[in-house]
C-alpha positions, 0 to 999 in steps of 0.5 A, spaced: 392 683 967 396 688 966 395 690 958 402 689 955 407 695 953 409 694 947 406 699 942 401 697 938 400 699 930 394 701 928 394 700 920 388 704 920 392 710 921 396 708 914 401 706 918 407 703 913 413 697 916 418 699 918 425 697 911 428 691 916 421 688 916 419 688 909 426 686 908 424 680 914 417 679 910 421 679 903 425 673 906 420 669 910 416 669 903 422 667 900 424 663 904 418 659 904 417 659 896 424 654 897 420 650 902 415 649 897 418 647 892 424 642 897 418 640 902 419 633 899 424 633 905 432 634 904 434 628 899 428 627 894 428 629 888 425 636 886 424 637 878 428 634 875 435 634 880 436 631 887 436 637 893 440 636 899 439 639 906 447 643 903 443 645 897 437 648 900 441 652 906 446 654 901 438 657 898 435 660 905 442 664 905 441 666 898 435 669 900 436 674 905 442 676 901 438 678 895 433 681 901 439 685 903 442 689 899 449 688 895 455 685 897 460 688 900 468 685 901 466 680 894 470 674 895 472 676 903 464 677 904 461 671 909 453 669 909 451 668 916 443 667 918 443 674 918 445 676 912 453 678 909 457 679 915 465 683 915 470 680 912 474 676 917 480 679 920 487 674 917 490 675 924 491 667 924 493 667 917 500 667 914 503 673 911 509 672 907 515 675 908 518 678 901 525 681 905 527 673 907 527 671 898 532 676 897 538 673 895 544 676 899 548 679 895 555 678 899 559 676 893 557 680 887 560 686 885 559 693 884 559 696 877 563 700 874 565 706 877 568 712 875 574 713 879 579 720 880 584 715 876 580 715 871 578 723 871 585 725 871 588 720 866 583 723 861 586 729 862 594 728 861 595 729 869 599 722 870 605 722 867 606 716 864 604 714 857 603 706 854 608 704 849 604 699 845 609 692 842 609 685 843 608 687 852 605 694 852 608 696 858 609 704 862 614 709 859 614 715 865 615 722 862 618 724 870 623 720 874 621 716 879 625 718 883 622 727 883 614 724 883 610 725 890 608 718 892 603 722 897 600 724 891 601 718 885 600 713 889 594 713 891 592 714 886 594 710 882 591 704 887 584 707 886 584 707 879 585 698 880 577 700 880 577 701 873 575 695 870 576 697 863 582 698 858 586 701 858 585 705 865 586 698 870 593 696 865 596 702 867 593 703 874 596 696 876 602 696 873 603 703 875 603 702 883 606 695 882 611 700 878 610 706 883 612 700 890 618 696 887 622 703 885 622 708 890 624 708 898 621 706 905 620 714 906 618 716 902 612 710 902 612 711 909 609 717 909 603 716 903 602 710 908 595 713 911 593 715 904 594 708 902 588 705 907 583 709 903 584 707 896 585 699 898 578 698 903 574 701 897 578 696 890 577 690 897 569 692 897 568 691 890 566 685 891 570 684 885 574 676 883 579 680 879 579 687 882 581 683 888 586 679 886 589 685 885 590 689 890 591 683 894 597 683 890 599 690 890 597 689 899 603 683 898 609 688 895 607 694 900 608 689 905 614 687 904 618 694 902 620 695 908 619 691 915 617 698 918 612 699 912 609 692 915 609 694 922 606 700 920 599 697 916 597 693 922 593 698 926 589 699 919 587 691 918 579 693 921 580 697 915 582 690 909 580 685 911 574 684 913 573 682 905 578 677 906 575 673 911 569 674 907 572 670 901 577 667 904 574 659 905 573 660 897 577 656 895 576 650 889 575 643 890 578 639 885 580 632 890 585 628 887 586 632 881 592 636 879 589 645 879 594 646 873 591 653 874 594 654 881 600 658 877 597 664 875 595 666 882 587 669 879 581 670 882 579 661 881 585 661 887 582 667 890 582 663 897 589 661 897 591 668 894 588 671 901 592 666 906 599 667 902 597 674 904 595 673 910 601 670 912 605 675 909 602 680 913 603 677 920 611 675 917 611 682 916 608 685 922 611 684 928 609 682 934 602 684 934 601 682 928 598 676 930 593 678 935 590 683 930 589 678 923 586 672 928 580 678 931 578 680 924 578 673 921 577 668 927 579 661 923 586 664 921 592 661 924 598 661 924 604 660 920 609 665 925 609 660 931 
């Protein structure tokens, strides 16, 4: 018989057992004590209360845990026969994506912008003043025929983004007056400079601002056939917002909508439909194709 290759520890030399062995011995002793307390079986009365097999298992794990040191992971620690284990990885746990719960802000308006129009009006750089009375109106300090449309008309249209008075009133009335009383040549030369402020006013998504901008856009397209045709290349800048709000119409069923004569934000979808019809009728042969490309649900009013 060959002797065993395992080392034999001689207790006479003062050798002490390792920490692991000591912990195991203490755990065994605790388990033995628990076994003595619950030696009557898995479902017997001990010290006046019922003890089940599950409670015995929990006591066994608790005894091992107490001998193994402090636990980690707090409530996520797993208890096994070897003591506290690592927390669960959570690879199959459902994760809540908060990005999907954010409300869409596609119809919300932006804040109150500080436009160049407001600065120029406060400095007195605009040749206009308000005449107050039963009905306020604008009085021009300079004849409109002598104004530089490439400079002043974009400034007035940019001021339509303002929400506070008197800037809003001056910008709206000034833009409409310049378009009504201006000649074709001056307005046509200022069309490229008008695209940016018109686009910014539409992109505010504010219903009142969009309505005022649509009125200006209709009047601009009706100024002359050349102006209407010159707007066709800029449809891709002006029509995306119209495509968003085109379906916002009031469903009154069989009731009469008495507010339709006001053409305000309550009938925004109808006003957009009218604006697209004006652009198509004044834009020439290529107008419908370009409108249909940006607003797929639009139906021609010409063909």
